[in-house]
C-alpha positions in Angstrom: -34.0 29.2 -21.4 -33.6 29.8 -17.8 -34.9 26.2 -17.0 -31.4 25.3 -19.3 -29.4 26.9 -17.0 -28.0 26.0 -13.8 -25.2 28.2 -11.7 -24.0 26.6 -8.8 -20.6 26.9 -7.1 -17.8 24.7 -7.7 -16.8 21.6 -8.2 -19.0 21.2 -11.2 -18.2 17.9 -12.0 -19.3 15.4 -8.8 -18.5 11.3 -8.6 -21.7 9.7 -7.0 -19.0 7.7 -4.7 -18.7 9.1 -1.5 -15.4 8.8 0.9 -16.7 6.2 2.7 -18.5 3.9 0.1 -14.6 3.7 -1.5 -13.3 3.3 1.9 -15.6 0.4 2.6 -14.7 -1.0 -1.0 -11.2 -1.4 0.1 -11.7 -2.7 3.5 -14.0 -5.4 1.7 -11.3 -5.9 -0.9 -8.9 -6.5 2.2 -10.7 -9.1 3.5 -9.2 -12.2 1.3 -5.8 -11.3 2.6 -7.0 -10.4 6.0 -8.6 -13.9 6.1 -6.0 -16.2 4.6 -3.6 -14.7 7.2 -6.1 -15.6 9.8 -6.0 -18.8 8.3 -2.6 -19.1 7.7 -1.2 -17.8 11.0 -4.2 -18.5 13.5 -5.6 -16.8 16.7 -2.7 -14.5 16.7 -2.8 -13.0 13.7 -7.0 -11.6 14.4 -5.7 -10.4 17.2 -3.4 -8.4 16.0 -5.3 -6.8 13.2 -8.3 -6.4 15.5 -5.6 -4.2 18.4 -4.2 -1.9 15.1 -7.5 -1.1 14.0 -8.8 0.0 17.4 -5.8 1.9 17.8 -6.0 4.1 14.7 -10.4 4.7 15.2 -9.3 5.5 18.4 -6.5 7.8 17.6 -8.6 9.8 15.1 -11.9 9.8 17.3 -10.0 11.1 20.5 -7.7 13.7 19.2 -10.8 15.1 16.7 -12.6 15.2 20.3 -9.9 16.7 22.4 -9.8 19.5 19.4 -13.3 19.8 19.3 -13.4 18.9 15.5 -16.1 17.3 13.3 -15.5 13.4 14.1 -14.7 11.6 10.7 -14.2 8.0 12.2 -17.6 7.2 9.6 -15.5 7.5 6.7 -13.6 4.3 7.6 -10.1 5.6 6.4 -9.1 5.1 9.6 -10.5 1.7 9.8 -8.1 1.5 6.2 -5.2 2.5 7.3 -5.5 0.1 10.8 -5.9 -2.8 8.6 -3.3 -2.4 6.1 -1.0 -1.4 8.8 -1.7 -5.3 10.3 -1.3 -6.9 7.1 1.7 -5.2 7.2 3.3 -6.9 9.9 4.9 -10.3 11.6 2.1 -12.1 13.5 4.9 -12.7 15.8 4.9 -8.6 16.8 3.4 -8.1 20.2 0.3 -6.5 20.2 1.3 -3.5 21.8 3.5 -3.2 18.2 0.2 -2.9 16.2 -0.9 -0.4 19.0 2.1 2.1 18.5 2.0 1.8 14.8 -1.6 2.6 14.8 -1.2 5.8 17.0 1.9 7.0 14.7 0.0 6.3 11.7 -2.9 8.4 12.6 -1.3 11.1 14.6 1.8 12.1 13.1 0.9 11.0 9.8 -2.6 12.2 9.1 -4.1 14.2 11.7 -0.9 16.6 12.5 -1.2 16.8 8.9 -4.9 18.0 8.5 -6.3 14.7 8.1 -7.8 12.7 5.2 -6.8 14.6 1.8 -3.3 16.6 3.5 -1.3 13.8 4.4 1.8 13.5 2.2 2.6 9.9 2.3 0.9 6.8 3.1 0.1 6.5 6.6 0.3 2.9 6.8 3.0 2.8 5.3 5.0 5.6 6.9 4.3 3.7 10.5 5.6 0.4 8.9 8.9 2.1 8.3 8.8 3.6 11.5 8.2 0.4 13.5 11.0 -0.7 10.9 13.5 1.7 12.4 12.7 1.6 15.6 11.8 -2.0 16.2 13.6 -3.8 13.4 14.2 -7.2 15.5 10.5 -7.9 16.2 9.6 -6.3 12.6 12.1 -8.9 10.8 10.9 -11.5 12.8 9.0 -13.9 10.9 9.1 -17.2 13.4 5.8 -18.2 14.5 4.0 -21.7 14.8 3.2 -22.0 11.6 6.8 -21.2 10.2 10.5 -21.1 10.9 13.4 -20.0 9.1 13.8 -17.0 6.6 11.4 -15.7 4.5 11.2 -16.9 0.5 12.5 -13.7 -0.8 15.4 -13.8 1.9 16.2 -17.2 0.8 15.8 -16.0 -2.8 18.6 -13.4 -2.0 20.9 -15.9 -0.8 20.3 -18.4 -3.6 18.7 -20.9 -1.8 15.7 -22.6 -3.5 12.1 -21.7 -3.2 8.9 -23.0 -3.8 6.9 -20.7 -6.1 3.0 -22.5 -5.9 3.1 -22.1 -1.9 4.4 -18.6 -2.7 1.4 -18.1 -4.9 -0.8 -19.6 -2.9 0.6 -18.1 0.5 1.9 -20.9 2.7 4.9 -19.0 3.6 6.3 -17.4 6.2 5.7 -13.1 5.7 4.2 -10.8 7.3 -0.3 -11.2 8.1 -1.6 -10.1 4.5 1.2 -10.4 2.4 2.2 -14.2 1.8 -1.1 -14.9 -0.5 -0.7 -13.4 -3.8 -4.5 -15.7 -4.9 -6.1 -13.3 -2.0 -4.5 -10.2 -2.8 -5.1 -10.2 -6.7 -8.6 -11.6 -5.8 -8.8 -8.0 -3.9 -7.3 -5.9 -6.4 -10.2 -7.6 -8.7 -12.6 -5.9 -6.5 -11.1 -2.6 -6.2 -11.2 -2.8 -10.2 -14.5 -4.0 -10.9 -15.7 -1.6 -8.4 -14.1 1.1 -10.4 -12.3 2.2 -7.2 -8.6 2.0 -8.9 -7.4 1.0 -12.6 -4.6 -0.7 -14.1 -2.4 2.4 -14.6 -0.2 2.3 -11.4 -0.1 -1.0 -10.7 0.8 -2.6 -14.2 3.1 0.3 -14.7 4.8 -0.7 -11.6 5.1 -4.3 -12.1 5.8 -4.5 -15.5 8.7 -1.9 -14.8 9.9 -4.3 -11.7 9.9 -7.2 -13.9 12.0 -5.5 -16.7 14.7 -4.6 -13.9 14.9 -7.4 -12.0 15.4 -9.3 -15.7 18.0 -6.4 -16.6 20.1 -6.7 -13.1 19.0 -9.4 -11.3 21.7 -11.9 -12.8 19.4 -14.2 -13.9 18.0 -12.9 -16.9 14.2 -13.8 -18.1 14.1 -16.8 -15.6 10.6 -17.7 -15.3 10.8 -19.4 -11.5 12.9 -16.5 -10.6 11.1 -13.4 -11.8 7.9 -15.6 -10.8 9.4 -15.6 -6.9 10.1 -12.0 -6.9 6.3 -11.4 -7.7 4.8 -13.4 -5.3 7.3 -13.0 -2.6 6.7 -9.8 -0.2 4.8 -7.0 -0.4 4.7 -6.1 -4.0 1.0 -7.3 -4.6 -0.2 -5.8 -1.7 1.5 -2.3 -2.5 1.3 -2.4 -6.0 -2.9 -2.6 -5.8 -3.6 -1.3 -2.4 -1.2 1.0 -0.9 0.8 2.9 -4.2 -3.0 3.7 -5.7 -3.6 5.2 -2.3 -5.9 8.9 -3.8 -4.3 10.7 -1.7 -0.4 10.6 -2.6 -0.6 9.3 -5.9 -0.4 11.6 -8.7 -3.7 13.2 -10.4 -2.4 13.3 -13.6 -2.5 10.4 -16.2 1.0 10.6 -17.3 2.3 11.3 -14.0 0.6 7.9 -12.7 2.2 5.8 -15.3 5.5 7.9 -14.4 4.9 7.1 -10.3 4.2 3.4 -11.1 7.5 2.9 -12.9 9.9 5.2 -10.7 8.0 2.4 -8.0 9.2 -0.2 -10.0 12.9 0.9 -10.0 13.0 2.0 -6.7 12.1 -1.4 -5.9 13.7 -3.4 -7.9 16.8 -1.8 -6.5 16.2 -2.2 -3.1 15.6 -6.0 -3.6 18.8 -6.7 -5.7 21.4 -4.0 -4.7 20.3 -3.4 -1.3 21.0 -5.0 1.9 17.3 -6.0 2.6 15.3 -8.6 0.6 12.3 -6.6 0.7 12.2 -2.7 -0.4 8.3 -1.9 -1.3 7.7 0.0 1.6 10.6 2.6 1.1 10.2 2.8 -2.7 6.1 3.6 -2.1 7.4 6.3 0.5 10.0 7.7 -1.5 7.5 7.9 -4.6 4.8 9.6 -2.2 7.6 12.6 -1.2 8.2 12.7 -5.1 4.8 13.0 -6.3 4.6 16.9 -6.0 7.2 17.3 -8.9 5.7 14.3 -11.0 2.9 16.3 -11.0 4.3 19.5 -11.9 6.6 17.7 -14.8 3.4 16.1 -16.3 0.9 19.0 -15.5 -1.2 19.2 -19.4 -0.8 22.3 -21.2 -4.3 24.2 -20.5 -5.7 25.0 -23.7 -4.9 27.9 -25.2 -1.7 28.1 -24.1 1.9 26.6 -24.6 1.2 26.4 -28.5 3.2 28.1 -31.7 3.1 31.7 -31.7 1.5 33.0 -34.9 
């Protein structure tokens, strides 16, 4: 009998995957979007990606060395943050924008709140919003050697026609990693097949967004209009790679659906009624801030409690 009894401290349920293996899978899943961004925009995109990733990794390393803490860059979370931030930057941005954003993401959003697992918002998106507020003209300038003029979403908001096929493939202006819907979906399939994410949050996010745009976008269920909104901007990148962040998403199943629906509605509000043609970053950040309330409202009742009294 004693051979069958195993006494150990919690946690009693352990996963085979480690933080480093999960983060490396995310890096691999981001490679199609990053690779297409480099193909689409050229060497400047590669340089900006490398500089941004280097800045996040070095910031985490230096911070932990100065404070005498265990160096955690081996878990690749800083690499993921830097890569996500870089993919959310326009290729026309100077290299120092990537450095400032990388330092802010790791130092302010992540490390000053206790490091991985303690940050209250997605570090990459927190840094992007900071850059958008601080350097608006740089962060909204998508002119480059390959493309000039407004992004497809901006053109759509102005009532202009857009080429949906080019948007799906990625032959459009935008940030480095958001242009190719095909590349992002390939990466998302890698995450799903590896068991890193499921479709609760991305699915509820995208479906609620489509319904909101159909109801309030003024075009009804116009296939072309809805497709342009799905393929344009950072919706797909945000839904699969940033809204699903383990640290800043709800842990309850019901909460994840509520969270996804909330993100879809917020993104729709920002895009349809806001002055900007985008809104994914701010929607996810606001959603992150509301996660504690969502979890509190959707926390399952403990077995044996809350039932009707005899």
